[in-house]
N, C-alpha and C positions, 0 to 999 in steps of 0.2 A: 654760277651761270644764270640763275634766275634774274630777270630783268624787270624793271619797274616802269615800263613805257605805258603810256595810255594807248588805248585802242582807237584808231581813227574812226570817226563817225560814219564815214562812207563805206565801210566794209559791210558785206552781208553778214547775216547772223552766224552762218557756219564759219566764215573766215574770221570773225571776231572770236568764236569759241576756239578755234584752232590756234590763233595767235595767242590767246590767253593761256592755253595749255603750254605752248612753247615758252612764253614768258615766265611761267611758274615752274618749269622743269629745271632741275639741277644739272642735267646733262641732255645731249641730243636725244630726240625721240624719233622712232620710226613711225610711219603712217599708221601701222597697226597698234603701236603704243598709244598714239593720239586717239584712235578709234576706241580703244579700251577705256581711256580716261573720260571720253565724251559720250558714251553709250547712254548714261543717265540724262544727258541733255538732248537726246533725240537723234543723235547721229548713229545710224545703223549700218551703213554701207561704206566700204572702203572708198568707192568712187566719190562719195561726198567729201571725204577727207582729202583725197588726191586733188580734187577740183579746187578746194579752198587752198591747199598748199601751193598749187600751180600759180594761182593769182597772187598769193603773198610773196612768192619768190619773184614773180614778174615785177612787183611793186618795190622790191628790195626790203620788205619787211621781215623776211625770213630767208635763210640760206640753206641749201642742200649740201650735206657733206657726203661726197661721192663714195669715199672709202668706207663709210659707216652705213650708207644707204639710210641716212637719218637727217633730221632737220633741226635747226636752231633758230630762234628769233634773232633778228639783227641786233647786235650789241649797241650800235650807234643809231639813235633815232633819226639822225640827219644824214645817214650814210647814203642810202638809195642811189648808189653810184654804180657805174658800169666798169670802173677801173679794176685794179688789183685788190683782191680781198684775200687775206691769209688767216688761216686757222691753226692754232697750236692746240693739238689734241693730246691730253695726258693719258698714257697707256695704263696708269695706275687707277685713278679715280674717275676717268671719263670726262673731266672738266674740259671745256673748250673756251679758249680766249680768242677773240677776233681782233685783227689789226690790219692796218693798211700801211704800206711803206712806199713812199714816193720814189726812192732810189731804186728799189727793185722794179717798180713799175716803169721807170724811165729806162732801165736796162733792157727789160723785156720789149718795150716799145722800140728801142734802138735796134735790137736784134730783128724784130718783125719788119721794120722799115728796110733794113739791110737785105732781108731775104725775100721781101715781097709778100710776107705772110700777113693776112688780115686778122688781127686779134679782135674778137668780139667780147670776150670776157676772160679774166685770168683769176683763177681760184687756186690758192696754194694750201695744202694740208701738211702741216709739220707735226710729226709724232715724236713723243719723248715723255718725260716725267716732269710734272709741275714741282714748284719749290716745296710745297707741303708734302708731297709724296717722297721727294728726295730727303727731306728732313726726317720723315717717319722711318725711313729705311735704315 
């Protein structure tokens, strides 16, 4: 899960620290996990972390996994998109893989157009077991 992305120069100090923590994490982190990791860097209040996360998510540099109430760094440095983003979450080890699928996005878009539903963002969370966990079982 750990990503090797560079930190954009225009981020605030807190945003950079939070993004670095997400990039280094092997699995999704809750805001309190991030706070615990960054106390030594001067972050003391949950609000500092939540504000940084809000801006990182707005910019597409991080994603919130609703079912886990946790965050991951964007796996694709060029993602920053508003279309469909899917996450495969391993129930065994907690690893999360991010991907996009144009066919699924097209089907959702077709359904939305047919029903008059305005899609602002589509995030899918798929739960199961990764290849490594299946092999180990």
